[in-house]
NUVOVO-767344 format. One record per residue: residue number from 1; x, y, z of N, C-alpha, C, CB in turn. Coordinates in nm, 4 decimals. Glycine has a CB too. Layout:
<pts>
NUM | X | Y | Z | X | Y | Z | X | Y | Z | X | Y | Z
...
</pts>
This chain:
<pts>
1 | -0.8271 | -0.3060 | -0.3603 | -0.7606 | -0.1782 | -0.3636 | -0.8208 | -0.0877 | -0.4693 | -0.6133 | -0.1967 | -0.3882
2 | -0.9475 | -0.0999 | -0.4948 | -1.0091 | -0.0158 | -0.5956 | -1.0999 | 0.0894 | -0.5346 | -1.0865 | -0.1001 | -0.6925
3 | -1.0814 | 0.1208 | -0.4081 | -1.1616 | 0.2232 | -0.3426 | -1.1393 | 0.3569 | -0.4114 | -1.1270 | 0.2327 | -0.1923
4 | -1.2459 | 0.4347 | -0.4319 | -1.2352 | 0.5589 | -0.5068 | -1.1686 | 0.6725 | -0.4304 | -1.3698 | 0.6018 | -0.5496
5 | -1.1542 | 0.6598 | -0.3002 | -1.0978 | 0.7697 | -0.2226 | -0.9620 | 0.7305 | -0.1661 | -1.1931 | 0.8104 | -0.1092
6 | -0.8883 | 0.8301 | -0.1246 | -0.7585 | 0.8099 | -0.0629 | -0.7731 | 0.8217 | 0.0868 | -0.6550 | 0.9104 | -0.1160
7 | -0.7505 | 0.7114 | 0.1568 | -0.7507 | 0.7091 | 0.3022 | -0.8776 | 0.7729 | 0.3579 | -0.6274 | 0.7807 | 0.3566
8 | -0.8642 | 0.8804 | 0.4303 | -0.9794 | 0.9444 | 0.4932 | -1.0201 | 1.0723 | 0.4216 | -0.9492 | 0.9746 | 0.6382
9 | -0.9543 | 1.1068 | 0.3140 | -0.9795 | 1.2324 | 0.2445 | -1.0843 | 1.2141 | 0.1355 | -0.8500 | 1.2874 | 0.1846
10 | -1.2096 | 1.2107 | 0.1735 | -1.3193 | 1.1970 | 0.0776 | -1.3735 | 1.3370 | 0.0471 | -1.4330 | 1.1027 | 0.1333
11 | -1.2866 | 1.4217 | -0.0070 | -1.3220 | 1.5597 | -0.0353 | -1.3253 | 1.5823 | -0.1856 | -1.2231 | 1.6563 | 0.0318
12 | -1.4230 | 1.6595 | -0.2341 | -1.4275 | 1.6884 | -0.3783 | -1.2995 | 1.7589 | -0.4232 | -1.5509 | 1.7754 | -0.4125
13 | -1.2449 | 1.7160 | -0.5343 | -1.1262 | 1.7758 | -0.5955 | -0.9989 | 1.7649 | -0.5102 | -1.1534 | 1.9199 | -0.6245
14 | -0.9995 | 1.6814 | -0.4065 | -0.8790 | 1.6625 | -0.3260 | -0.7797 | 1.5777 | -0.4040 | -0.9128 | 1.5962 | -0.1894
15 | -0.6531 | 1.6040 | -0.3843 | -0.5511 | 1.5222 | -0.4497 | -0.4309 | 1.5075 | -0.3566 | -0.5083 | 1.5848 | -0.5857
16 | -0.3537 | 1.4057 | -0.3830 | -0.2353 | 1.3775 | -0.3040 | -0.1192 | 1.4567 | -0.3636 | -0.2042 | 1.2242 | -0.3006
17 | -0.0416 | 1.5217 | -0.2791 | 0.0723 | 1.6005 | -0.3234 | 0.1955 | 1.5097 | -0.3307 | 0.0972 | 1.7213 | -0.2279
18 | 0.2665 | 1.5185 | -0.4403 | 0.3845 | 1.4350 | -0.4611 | 0.5046 | 1.4956 | -0.3886 | 0.4146 | 1.4192 | -0.6121
19 | 0.5166 | 1.4650 | -0.2611 | 0.6303 | 1.5120 | -0.1811 | 0.7530 | 1.4258 | -0.2105 | 0.5964 | 1.5086 | -0.0291
20 | 0.8660 | 1.4675 | -0.1595 | 0.9891 | 1.3893 | -0.1757 | 0.9713 | 1.2495 | -0.1146 | 1.1096 | 1.4625 | -0.1095
21 | 0.9059 | 1.2431 | 0.0015 | 0.8836 | 1.1135 | 0.0671 | 0.7942 | 1.0240 | -0.0180 | 0.8208 | 1.1335 | 0.2063
22 | 0.6895 | 1.0805 | -0.0773 | 0.5997 | 1.0010 | -0.1618 | 0.6729 | 0.9520 | -0.2865 | 0.4755 | 1.0837 | -0.2019
23 | 0.7534 | 1.0371 | -0.3467 | 0.8285 | 0.9967 | -0.4660 | 0.9300 | 0.8868 | -0.4328 | 0.9004 | 1.1182 | -0.5276
24 | 0.9922 | 0.8968 | -0.3150 | 1.0851 | 0.7922 | -0.2708 | 1.0098 | 0.6616 | -0.2476 | 1.1590 | 0.8355 | -0.1415
25 | 0.8943 | 0.6708 | -0.1828 | 0.8122 | 0.5507 | -0.1599 | 0.7726 | 0.4883 | -0.2935 | 0.6853 | 0.5853 | -0.0768
26 | 0.7321 | 0.5705 | -0.3889 | 0.6917 | 0.5185 | -0.5212 | 0.8069 | 0.4447 | -0.5873 | 0.6432 | 0.6333 | -0.6129
27 | 0.9260 | 0.5022 | -0.5835 | 1.0426 | 0.4383 | -0.6439 | 1.0749 | 0.3066 | -0.5735 | 1.1640 | 0.5324 | -0.6389
28 | 1.0732 | 0.3067 | -0.4406 | 1.1037 | 0.1856 | -0.3642 | 0.9994 | 0.0767 | -0.3856 | 1.1140 | 0.2184 | -0.2162
29 | 0.8732 | 0.1148 | -0.3883 | 0.7662 | 0.0164 | -0.4101 | 0.7748 | -0.0410 | -0.5505 | 0.6274 | 0.0801 | -0.3873
30 | 0.7968 | 0.0438 | -0.6490 | 0.8101 | -0.0038 | -0.7869 | 0.9264 | -0.1020 | -0.7998 | 0.8302 | 0.1148 | -0.8829
31 | 1.0399 | -0.0689 | -0.7389 | 1.1561 | -0.1585 | -0.7431 | 1.1282 | -0.2899 | -0.6706 | 1.2782 | -0.0899 | -0.6812
32 | 1.0610 | -0.2825 | -0.5553 | 1.0297 | -0.4020 | -0.4769 | 0.9366 | -0.4949 | -0.5533 | 0.9665 | -0.3632 | -0.3431
33 | 0.8325 | -0.4387 | -0.6140 | 0.7372 | -0.5199 | -0.6907 | 0.8069 | -0.5817 | -0.8118 | 0.6156 | -0.4342 | -0.7360
34 | 0.8881 | -0.5044 | -0.8816 | 0.9588 | -0.5573 | -0.9986 | 1.0530 | -0.6714 | -0.9607 | 1.0377 | -0.4459 | -1.0675
35 | 1.1143 | -0.6607 | -0.8434 | 1.2084 | -0.7637 | -0.7976 | 1.1386 | -0.8799 | -0.7271 | 1.3108 | -0.7022 | -0.7040
36 | 1.0069 | -0.8686 | -0.7055 | 0.9322 | -0.9687 | -0.6286 | 1.0010 | -0.9875 | -0.4942 | 0.9225 | -1.1046 | -0.7059
37 | 1.0228 | -0.8772 | -0.4259 | 1.0963 | -0.8757 | -0.3007 | 1.0052 | -0.8339 | -0.1850 | 1.2169 | -0.7814 | -0.3107
38 | 1.0655 | -0.8140 | -0.0674 | 0.9931 | -0.7666 | 0.0503 | 1.0542 | -0.6345 | 0.0943 | 0.9975 | -0.8716 | 0.1659
39 | 0.9667 | -0.5455 | 0.1428 | 1.0146 | -0.4186 | 0.1963 | 0.9330 | -0.3806 | 0.3185 | 1.0074 | -0.3076 | 0.0898
40 | 0.9828 | -0.2824 | 0.3919 | 0.9145 | -0.2347 | 0.5114 | 0.9123 | -0.0824 | 0.5105 | 0.9831 | -0.2882 | 0.6399
41 | 0.7943 | -0.0269 | 0.5249 | 0.7777 | 0.1170 | 0.5444 | 0.7254 | 0.1318 | 0.6864 | 0.6791 | 0.1828 | 0.4363
42 | 0.7987 | 0.2073 | 0.7685 | 0.7595 | 0.2187 | 0.9083 | 0.7784 | 0.3611 | 0.9571 | 0.8397 | 0.1216 | 0.9952
43 | 0.7067 | 0.3938 | 1.0600 | 0.7178 | 0.5264 | 1.1196 | 0.6047 | 0.5498 | 1.2172 | 0.7180 | 0.6348 | 1.0117
44 | 0.5992 | 0.6697 | 1.2697 | 0.4996 | 0.7045 | 1.3703 | 0.3585 | 0.7127 | 1.3138 | 0.5357 | 0.8354 | 1.4342
45 | 0.2628 | 0.7120 | 1.4052 | 0.1218 | 0.7223 | 1.3660 | 0.0978 | 0.8564 | 1.2986 | 0.0279 | 0.7056 | 1.4890
46 | 0.0218 | 0.8537 | 1.1901 | -0.0152 | 0.9762 | 1.1215 | 0.0887 | 1.0309 | 1.0258 | -0.0460 | 1.0784 | 1.2202
47 | 0.1960 | 0.9570 | 1.0008 | 0.3004 | 1.0047 | 0.9102 | 0.2621 | 0.9886 | 0.7628 | 0.4300 | 0.9306 | 0.9377
48 | 0.1567 | 0.9137 | 0.7332 | 0.1122 | 0.8969 | 0.5950 | 0.1649 | 0.7740 | 0.5252 | 0.1507 | 1.0143 | 0.5174
49 | 0.2065 | 0.6744 | 0.6031 | 0.2619 | 0.5523 | 0.5450 | 0.1593 | 0.4803 | 0.4584 | 0.3116 | 0.4593 | 0.6551
50 | 0.0426 | 0.4553 | 0.5151 | -0.0610 | 0.3815 | 0.4427 | -0.1096 | 0.4610 | 0.3222 | -0.1790 | 0.3489 | 0.5355
51 | -0.1291 | 0.5895 | 0.3381 | -0.1700 | 0.6741 | 0.2265 | -0.0678 | 0.6671 | 0.1139 | -0.1886 | 0.8193 | 0.2726
52 | 0.0597 | 0.6785 | 0.1469 | 0.1649 | 0.6737 | 0.0456 | 0.1659 | 0.5397 | -0.0275 | 0.3012 | 0.6993 | 0.1097
53 | 0.1581 | 0.4309 | 0.0478 | 0.1627 | 0.2983 | -0.0149 | 0.0386 | 0.2752 | -0.1017 | 0.1736 | 0.1877 | 0.0930
54 | -0.0790 | 0.3095 | -0.0507 | -0.2009 | 0.2933 | -0.1311 | -0.1945 | 0.3757 | -0.2588 | -0.3242 | 0.3334 | -0.0498
55 | -0.1456 | 0.4984 | -0.2487 | -0.1328 | 0.5849 | -0.3656 | -0.0375 | 0.5243 | -0.4677 | -0.0842 | 0.7242 | -0.3242
56 | 0.0752 | 0.4761 | -0.4214 | 0.1747 | 0.4176 | -0.5111 | 0.1257 | 0.2875 | -0.5742 | 0.3041 | 0.3925 | -0.4358
57 | 0.0579 | 0.2047 | -0.4969 | 0.0083 | 0.0780 | -0.5510 | -0.1032 | 0.0998 | -0.6522 | -0.0412 | -0.0115 | -0.4384
58 | -0.1840 | 0.2038 | -0.6325 | -0.2888 | 0.2341 | -0.7307 | -0.2298 | 0.2614 | -0.8680 | -0.3717 | 0.3541 | -0.6852
59 | -0.1117 | 0.3201 | -0.8704 | -0.0463 | 0.3485 | -0.9980 | -0.0060 | 0.2199 | -1.0698 | 0.0767 | 0.4369 | -0.9760
60 | 0.0105 | 0.1100 | -0.9958 | 0.0486 | -0.0187 | -1.0552 | -0.0717 | -0.0980 | -1.1047 | 0.1256 | -0.1015 | -0.9543
61 | -0.1915 | -0.0661 | -1.0555 | -0.3116 | -0.1368 | -1.0980 | -0.3518 | -0.0889 | -1.2360 | -0.4268 | -0.1161 | -0.9975
62 | -0.4239 | -0.1626 | -1.3177 | -0.4750 | -0.2966 | -1.2944 | -0.3771 | -0.4073 | -1.3326 | -0.6019 | -0.3147 | -1.3700
63 | -0.2571 | -0.3723 | -1.3772 | -0.1617 | -0.4733 | -1.4200 | -0.1061 | -0.5585 | -1.3079 | -0.0505 | -0.4085 | -1.4903
64 | -0.1147 | -0.5119 | -1.1853 | -0.0598 | -0.5852 | -1.0714 | -0.1732 | -0.6398 | -0.9858 | 0.0330 | -0.4947 | -0.9870
65 | -0.1617 | -0.7663 | -0.9464 | -0.2609 | -0.8316 | -0.8606 | -0.2258 | -0.7984 | -0.7155 | -0.2644 | -0.9880 | -0.8845
66 | -0.2982 | -0.7014 | -0.6572 | -0.2652 | -0.6493 | -0.5244 | -0.3690 | -0.6937 | -0.4227 | -0.2556 | -0.4957 | -0.5270
67 | -0.3199 | -0.7391 | -0.3073 | -0.4071 | -0.7826 | -0.1984 | -0.3648 | -0.7103 | -0.0711 | -0.4014 | -0.9381 | -0.1792
68 | -0.4615 | -0.6517 | -0.0049 | -0.4328 | -0.5793 | 0.1190 | -0.4828 | -0.6612 | 0.2374 | -0.4985 | -0.4381 | 0.1179
69 | -0.3963 | -0.6745 | 0.3367 | -0.4307 | -0.7451 | 0.4593 | -0.3959 | -0.6527 | 0.5757 | -0.3551 | -0.8835 | 0.4703
70 | -0.4879 | -0.6392 | 0.6689 | -0.4633 | -0.5566 | 0.7869 | -0.4830 | -0.6410 | 0.9108 | -0.5564 | -0.4327 | 0.7896
71 | -0.3867 | -0.6349 | 1.0006 | -0.3954 | -0.7071 | 1.1262 | -0.4159 | -0.6071 | 1.2392 | -0.2686 | -0.7928 | 1.1502
72 | -0.5000 | -0.6442 | 1.3345 | -0.5272 | -0.5562 | 1.4480 | -0.4759 | -0.6122 | 1.5798 | -0.6750 | -0.5307 | 1.4586
73 | -0.4519 | -0.7388 | 1.5865 | -0.4038 | -0.8001 | 1.7106 | -0.2861 | -0.8893 | 1.6741 | -0.5176 | -0.8820 | 1.7837
74 | -0.2213 | -0.9447 | 1.7691 | -0.1053 | -1.0308 | 1.7452 | -0.1482 | -1.1625 | 1.6801 | -0.0306 | -1.0585 | 1.8773
75 | -0.1497 | -1.1676 | 1.5472 | -0.1970 | -1.2896 | 1.4813 | -0.0936 | -1.4019 | 1.4879 | -0.2321 | -1.2603 | 1.3358
76 | -0.1433 | -1.5205 | 1.4934 | -0.0585 | -1.6395 | 1.4869 | -0.0384 | -1.6754 | 1.3398 | -0.1219 | -1.7596 | 1.5665
77 | 0.0478 | -1.7715 | 1.3129 | 0.0651 | -1.8196 | 1.1754 | -0.0683 | -1.8739 | 1.1234 | 0.1760 | -1.9296 | 1.1683
78 | -0.1448 | -1.9362 | 1.2097 | -0.2768 | -1.9877 | 1.1692 | -0.3667 | -1.8736 | 1.1228 | -0.3440 | -2.0643 | 1.2862
79 | -0.3684 | -1.7637 | 1.1967 | -0.4501 | -1.6483 | 1.1587 | -0.4016 | -1.5888 | 1.0268 | -0.4472 | -1.5413 | 1.2694
80 | -0.2706 | -1.5864 | 1.0056 | -0.2158 | -1.5360 | 0.8791 | -0.2620 | -1.6249 | 0.7647 | -0.0605 | -1.5299 | 0.8839
81 | -0.2595 | -1.7564 | 0.7853 | -0.3071 | -1.8488 | 0.6813 | -0.4515 | -1.8162 | 0.6422 | -0.2969 | -1.9954 | 0.7303
82 | -0.5369 | -1.7981 | 0.7415 | -0.6775 | -1.7697 | 0.7144 | -0.6955 | -1.6357 | 0.6433 | -0.7569 | -1.7706 | 0.8442
83 | -0.6180 | -1.5350 | 0.6823 | -0.6269 | -1.4042 | 0.6149 | -0.5840 | -1.4158 | 0.4689 | -0.5393 | -1.2993 | 0.6876
84 | -0.4793 | -1.4914 | 0.4431 | -0.4340 | -1.5118 | 0.3055 | -0.5376 | -1.5888 | 0.2247 | -0.3002 | -1.5861 | 0.3038
85 | -0.5951 | -1.6906 | 0.2847 | -0.7001 | -1.7692 | 0.2193 | -0.8142 | -1.6768 | 0.1762 | -0.7530 | -1.8810 | 0.3143
86 | -0.8560 | -1.5905 | 0.2666 | -0.9650 | -1.4966 | 0.2380 | -0.9225 | -1.3938 | 0.1338 | -1.0101 | -1.4255 | 0.3666
87 | -0.8042 | -1.3354 | 0.1493 | -0.7568 | -1.2325 | 0.0555 | -0.7442 | -1.2861 | -0.0861 | -0.6226 | -1.1773 | 0.1013
88 | -0.7042 | -1.4108 | -0.0986 | -0.6891 | -1.4720 | -0.2305 | -0.8223 | -1.5184 | -0.2890 | -0.5937 | -1.5891 | -0.2222
89 | -0.9259 | -1.5188 | -0.2074 | -1.0578 | -1.5633 | -0.2548 | -1.0591 | -1.7089 | -0.2954 | -1.1025 | -1.4789 | -0.3714
90 | -0.9882 | -1.7907 | -0.2202 | -0.9819 | -1.9334 | -0.2536 | -1.1159 | -2.0002 | -0.2253 | -0.8694 | -2.0034 | -0.1741
91 | -1.1562 | -2.0931 | -0.3112 | -1.2864 | -2.1578 | -0.2944 | -1.2851 | -2.2647 | -0.1856 | -1.3305 | -2.2195 | -0.4253
92 | -1.4032 | -2.2973 | -0.1377 | -1.4181 | -2.4048 | -0.0410 | -1.3836 | -2.3628 | 0.1000 | -1.3331 | -2.5202 | -0.0801
93 | -1.3686 | -2.4646 | 0.1821 | -1.3345 | -2.4428 | 0.3226 | -1.1836 | -2.4469 | 0.3402 | -1.4024 | -2.5482 | 0.4128
94 | -1.1304 | -2.3680 | 0.4302 | -0.9861 | -2.3745 | 0.4565 | -0.9478 | -2.5113 | 0.5114 | -0.9438 | -2.2639 | 0.5553
95 | -0.8328 | -2.5631 | 0.4720 | -0.7866 | -2.6917 | 0.5259 | -0.7683 | -2.6842 | 0.6775 | -0.6543 | -2.7338 | 0.4589
96 | -0.7815 | -2.7982 | 0.7416 | -0.7687 | -2.8042 | 0.8873 | -0.6241 | -2.8202 | 0.9332 | -0.8515 | -2.9183 | 0.9414
97 | -0.5444 | -2.8892 | 0.8544 | -0.4073 | -2.9189 | 0.8953 | -0.3107 | -2.8175 | 0.8339 | -0.3681 | -3.0627 | 0.8540
98 | -0.2156 | -2.7708 | 0.9137 | -0.1215 | -2.6698 | 0.8638 | -0.0481 | -2.7102 | 0.7359 | -0.0208 | -2.6393 | 0.9698
99 | -0.0053 | -2.8355 | 0.7261 | 0.0698 | -2.8764 | 0.6065 | -0.0184 | -2.8705 | 0.4812 | 0.1261 | -3.0191 | 0.6247
100 | -0.1457 | -2.9101 | 0.4932 | -0.2381 | -2.8999 | 0.3804 | -0.2624 | -2.7533 | 0.3442 | -0.3716 | -2.9699 | 0.4135
101 | -0.2786 | -2.6703 | 0.4475 | -0.3026 | -2.5282 | 0.4286 | -0.1828 | -2.4644 | 0.3565 | -0.3283 | -2.4587 | 0.5649
102 | -0.0628 | -2.4970 | 0.4023 | 0.0579 | -2.4430 | 0.3410 | 0.0682 | -2.4835 | 0.1946 | 0.1816 | -2.4898 | 0.4172
103 | 0.0396 | -2.6087 | 0.1659 | 0.0454 | -2.6580 | 0.0286 | -0.0550 | -2.5836 | -0.0603 | 0.0180 | -2.8096 | 0.0250
104 | -0.1760 | -2.5636 | -0.0091 | -0.2788 | -2.4912 | -0.0843 | -0.2340 | -2.3478 | -0.1125 | -0.4123 | -2.4911 | -0.0069
105 | -0.1827 | -2.2784 | -0.0109 | -0.1390 | -2.1399 | -0.0283 | -0.0207 | -2.1304 | -0.1249 | -0.1010 | -2.0790 | 0.1071
106 | 0.0758 | -2.2193 | -0.1113 | 0.1911 | -2.2165 | -0.2011 | 0.1485 | -2.2393 | -0.3460 | 0.2939 | -2.3222 | -0.1591
107 | 0.0556 | -2.3305 | -0.3667 | 0.0059 | -2.3571 | -0.5016 | -0.0638 | -2.2332 | -0.5584 | -0.0908 | -2.4775 | -0.5009
108 | -0.1495 | -2.1722 | -0.4782 | -0.2208 | -2.0524 | -0.5236 | -0.1238 | -1.9375 | -0.5499 | -0.3257 | -2.0098 | -0.4197
109 | -0.0234 | -1.9227 | -0.4647 | 0.0714 | -1.8120 | -0.4796 | 0.1702 | -1.8339 | -0.5939 | 0.1473 | -1.7918 | -0.3505
110 | 0.1765 | -1.9553 | -0.6466 | 0.2640 | -1.9844 | -0.7597 | 0.1941 | -1.9622 | -0.8941 | 0.3141 | -2.1275 | -0.7507
111 | 0.0632 | -1.9417 | -0.8911 | -0.0128 | -1.9286 | -1.0157 | 0.0263 | -1.8062 | -1.0974 | -0.1597 | -1.9227 | -0.9852
112 | 0.0493 | -1.6929 | -1.0296 | 0.0840 | -1.5691 | -1.0999 | 0.1464 | -1.4718 | -0.9988 | -0.0428 | -1.5054 | -1.1693
113 | 0.2125 | -1.3708 | -1.0478 | 0.2719 | -1.2714 | -0.9563 | 0.1643 | -1.1989 | -0.8756 | 0.3558 | -1.1688 | -1.0355
114 | 0.1952 | -1.1762 | -0.7482 | 0.1028 | -1.1042 | -0.6601 | 0.1819 | -1.0126 | -0.5676 | 0.0156 | -1.2032 | -0.5776
115 | 0.1151 | -0.9056 | -0.5275 | 0.1725 | -0.8139 | -0.4294 | 0.0808 | -0.8093 | -0.3096 | 0.1933 | -0.6717 | -0.4890
116 | 0.1389 | -0.8244 | -0.1910 | 0.0629 | -0.8144 | -0.0669 | 0.1054 | -0.6894 | 0.0078 | 0.0827 | -0.9401 | 0.0209
117 | 0.0076 | -0.6107 | 0.0447 | 0.0279 | -0.4980 | 0.1350 | -0.0176 | -0.5468 | 0.2713 | -0.0511 | -0.3674 | 0.0886
118 | 0.0746 | -0.5569 | 0.3632 | 0.0443 | -0.6021 | 0.4991 | 0.0484 | -0.4778 | 0.5876 | 0.1467 | -0.7138 | 0.5493
119 | -0.0706 | -0.4221 | 0.6129 | -0.0807 | -0.2984 | 0.6894 | -0.0901 | -0.3288 | 0.8384 | -0.2022 | -0.2163 | 0.6436
120 | -0.0540 | -0.2305 | 0.9176 | -0.0504 | -0.2435 | 1.0639 | 0.0426 | -0.3584 | 1.1039 | -0.1935 | -0.2671 | 1.1208
121 | 0.1545 | -0.3678 | 1.0329 | 0.2489 | -0.4779 | 1.0546 | 0.3146 | -0.4744 | 1.1917 | 0.3554 | -0.4753 | 0.9487
122 | 0.3037 | -0.3631 | 1.2627 | 0.3599 | -0.3581 | 1.3980 | 0.2900 | -0.4577 | 1.4908 | 0.3485 | -0.2160 | 1.4552
123 | 0.1719 | -0.5034 | 1.4518 | 0.0992 | -0.6015 | 1.5323 | 0.1445 | -0.7440 | 1.5071 | -0.0479 | -0.5907 | 1.5054
124 | 0.2268 | -0.7647 | 1.4045 | 0.2716 | -0.9000 | 1.3736 | 0.3763 | -0.9470 | 1.4736 | 0.3277 | -0.9065 | 1.2317
125 | 0.3649 | -1.0710 | 1.5118 | 0.4655 | -1.1335 | 1.5975 | 0.5782 | -1.1846 | 1.5092 | 0.4042 | -1.2493 | 1.6828
126 | 0.6855 | -1.2245 | 1.5700 | 0.7938 | -1.2866 | 1.4951 | 0.7452 | -1.4079 | 1.4178 | 0.9066 | -1.3264 | 1.5885
127 | 0.6553 | -1.4853 | 1.4787 | 0.5993 | -1.6048 | 1.4131 | 0.5234 | -1.5680 | 1.2865 | 0.5064 | -1.6803 | 1.5091
128 | 0.4450 | -1.4603 | 1.2912 | 0.3671 | -1.4185 | 1.1748 | 0.4588 | -1.3668 | 1.0633 | 0.2653 | -1.3099 | 1.2147
129 | 0.5588 | -1.2846 | 1.1006 | 0.6561 | -1.2385 | 1.0009 | 0.7271 | -1.3575 | 0.9383 | 0.7590 | -1.1422 | 1.0646
130 | 0.7622 | -1.4534 | 1.0213 | 0.8332 | -1.5721 | 0.9740 | 0.7468 | -1.6514 | 0.8763 | 0.8747 | -1.6609 | 1.0925
131 | 0.6166 | -1.6535 | 0.8976 | 0.5292 | -1.7264 | 0.8054 | 0.5289 | -1.6595 | 0.6674 | 0.3851 | -1.7339 | 0.8620
132 | 0.5253 | -1.5279 | 0.6652 | 0.5344 | -1.4582 | 0.5364 | 0.6668 | -1.4909 | 0.4673 | 0.5205 | -1.3052 | 0.5560
133 | 0.7754 | -1.4953 | 0.5445 | 0.9054 | -1.5301 | 0.4876 | 0.9047 | -1.6718 | 0.4316 | 1.0152 | -1.5158 | 0.5930
134 | 0.8422 | -1.7618 | 0.5053 | 0.8320 | -1.9012 | 0.4638 | 0.7645 | -1.9118 | 0.3259 | 0.7534 | -1.9828 | 0.5689
135 | 0.6555 | -1.8400 | 0.3075 | 0.5858 | -1.8426 | 0.1784 | 0.6691 | -1.7754 | 0.0696 | 0.4490 | -1.7737 | 0.1899
136 | 0.7312 | -1.6640 | 0.1026 | 0.8113 | -1.5893 | 0.0058 | 0.9321 | -1.6710 | -0.0380 | 0.8567 | -1.4552 | 0.0653
137 | 0.9909 | -1.7494 | 0.0527 | 1.1089 | -1.8302 | 0.0212 | 1.0792 | -1.9449 | -0.0749 | 1.1677 | -1.8855 | 0.1482
138 | 0.9559 | -1.9852 | -0.0844 | 0.9205 | -2.0940 | -0.1759 | 0.9559 | -2.0510 | -0.3184 | 0.7680 | -2.1307 | -0.1644
139 | 1.0427 | -2.1266 | -0.3876 | 1.0886 | -2.0845 | -0.5206 | 0.9760 | -2.0606 | -0.6223 | 1.1819 | -2.1880 | -0.5753
140 | 0.8674 | -2.1326 | -0.6116 | 0.7604 | -2.1191 | -0.7107 | 0.6701 | -1.9967 | -0.6877 | 0.6760 | -2.2441 | -0.7104
141 | 0.6658 | -1.9470 | -0.5644 | 0.5783 | -1.8321 | -0.5393 | 0.6395 | -1.7072 | -0.6006 | 0.5547 | -1.8120 | -0.3873
142 | 0.5526 | -1.6180 | -0.6428 | 0.5950 | -1.4952 | -0.7100 | 0.5410 | -1.3763 | -0.6313 | 0.5455 | -1.4915 | -0.8589
143 | 0.5957 | -1.3570 | -0.5127 | 0.5415 | -1.2583 | -0.4202 | 0.6271 | -1.1338 | -0.4069 | 0.5238 | -1.3199 | -0.2862
144 | 0.5581 | -1.0224 | -0.3956 | 0.6180 | -0.9002 | -0.3446 | 0.5374 | -0.8694 | -0.2191 | 0.6154 | -0.7797 | -0.4517
145 | 0.6052 | -0.8379 | -0.1101 | 0.5358 | -0.8105 | 0.0158 | 0.5830 | -0.6755 | 0.0680 | 0.5617 | -0.9237 | 0.1213
146 | 0.4859 | -0.5900 | 0.0976 | 0.5149 | -0.4582 | 0.1525 | 0.4555 | -0.4537 | 0.2919 | 0.4579 | -0.3431 | 0.0619
147 | 0.5430 | -0.4527 | 0.3913 | 0.5001 | -0.4407 | 0.5304 | 0.4926 | -0.2920 | 0.5636 | 0.5979 | -0.5166 | 0.6280
148 | 0.3780 | -0.2486 | 0.6128 | 0.3593 | -0.1095 | 0.6536 | 0.3231 | -0.1116 | 0.8010 | 0.2483 | -0.0368 | 0.5675
149 | 0.4045 | -0.0454 | 0.8813 | 0.3781 | -0.0527 | 1.0243 | 0.4264 | 0.0675 | 1.1017 | 0.4405 | -0.1739 | 1.0802
150 | 0.3678 | 0.0823 | 1.2173 | 0.4035 | 0.1896 | 1.3077 | 0.5299 | 0.1568 | 1.3842 | 0.2903 | 0.2175 | 1.4036
151 | 0.5488 | 0.2329 | 1.4907 | 0.6658 | 0.2146 | 1.5758 | 0.6766 | 0.0684 | 1.6183 | 0.6584 | 0.3069 | 1.6997
152 | 0.7939 | 0.0155 | 1.6115 | 0.8182 | -0.1215 | 1.6549 | 0.8190 | -0.2225 | 1.5420 | 0.7158 | -0.1607 | 1.7543
153 | 0.7609 | -0.1893 | 1.4283 | 0.7553 | -0.2840 | 1.3160 | 0.8958 | -0.3228 | 1.2706 | 0.6766 | -0.2233 | 1.1980
154 | 0.9792 | -0.2250 | 1.2469 | 1.1149 | -0.2509 | 1.2003 | 1.1949 | -0.3266 | 1.3055 | 1.1851 | -0.1198 | 1.1648
155 | 1.1692 | -0.2980 | 1.4328 | 1.2399 | -0.3650 | 1.5413 | 1.2111 | -0.5147 | 1.5397 | 1.2004 | -0.3045 | 1.6769
156 | 1.0841 | -0.5511 | 1.5219 | 1.0469 | -0.6927 | 1.5170 | 1.1109 | -0.7585 | 1.3951 | 0.8925 | -0.7094 | 1.5131
157 | 1.1079 | -0.6914 | 1.2808 | 1.1705 | -0.7463 | 1.1604 | 1.3203 | -0.7686 | 1.1819 | 1.1476 | -0.6524 | 1.0406
158 | 1.3841 | -0.6734 | 1.2456 | 1.5276 | -0.6812 | 1.2674 | 1.5664 | -0.7947 | 1.3617 | 1.5780 | -0.5503 | 1.3219
159 | 1.4770 | -0.8309 | 1.4525 | 1.5046 | -0.9392 | 1.5483 | 1.4991 | -1.0767 | 1.4843 | 1.4060 | -0.9335 | 1.6629
160 | 1.4410 | -1.0859 | 1.3664 | 1.4281 | -1.2139 | 1.2969 | 1.5325 | -1.2199 | 1.1851 | 1.2833 | -1.2327 | 1.2396
161 | 1.6521 | -1.2749 | 1.2117 | 1.7611 | -1.2700 | 1.1142 | 1.7268 | -1.3298 | 0.9772 | 1.8795 | -1.3413 | 1.1698
162 | 1.6522 | -1.4404 | 0.9766 | 1.6200 | -1.5016 | 0.8476 | 1.5287 | -1.4118 | 0.7652 | 1.5541 | -1.6381 | 0.8682
163 | 1.4445 | -1.3338 | 0.8310 | 1.3559 | -1.2405 | 0.7612 | 1.4298 | -1.1110 | 0.7297 | 1.2301 | -1.2111 | 0.8457
164 | 1.4977 | -1.0591 | 0.8279 | 1.5692 | -0.9318 | 0.8117 | 1.6657 | -0.9347 | 0.6938 | 1.6453 | -0.8979 | 0.9390
165 | 1.7314 | -1.0472 | 0.6743 | 1.8286 | -1.0585 | 0.5657 | 1.7608 | -1.0608 | 0.4279 | 1.9129 | -1.1845 | 0.5842
166 | 1.6303 | -1.0794 | 0.4263 | 1.5582 | -1.0863 | 0.2989 | 1.4826 | -0.9572 | 0.2649 | 1.4608 | -1.2020 | 0.3021
167 | 1.4862 | -0.8616 | 0.3540 | 1.4166 | -0.7341 | 0.3290 | 1.4976 | -0.6545 | 0.2282 | 1.3966 | -0.6521 | 0.4617
168 | 1.4376 | -0.6293 | 0.1154 | 1.4997 | -0.5601 | 0.0031 | 1.5225 | -0.4131 | 0.0337 | 1.4141 | -0.5743 | -0.1213
169 | 1.4183 | -0.3476 | 0.0812 | 1.4253 | -0.2045 | 0.1157 | 1.3563 | -0.1846 | 0.2485 | 1.3598 | -0.1146 | 0.0052
</pts>
């Protein structure tokens, strides 16, 4: 998350305007990260969700360990494991068995506080959302997760009662 530009606006002297929506997003993201909780920002295409979240998370760096993951297709829990393995920069080859993989990820996620930005979350299936919940529920992990998604993201979250009940904002 150290890219020098904001989203697609690579213009000299361009800056992000602090609208009411951006200020609300900043407050919600700050509270979510401080609480090590999960939140969901959702809305239509082009509303500025990703721009707002990236802008707000940049304000938390370098003190916050932030990892961005973007999904483009309906990932399985296995695909989520591999994305997390890559995002965390874990050494070696990914484990072959799910239980070994889960143990490795839980151990890595317990080392220090981390924030995950899961962009394009509307592509996540219930199984993928549930896997994030599974990791977040582990008492030793210190995760804040921000799901950013288009239309349908909130609907999928709401259909998963165990996950929905854990969404902070």
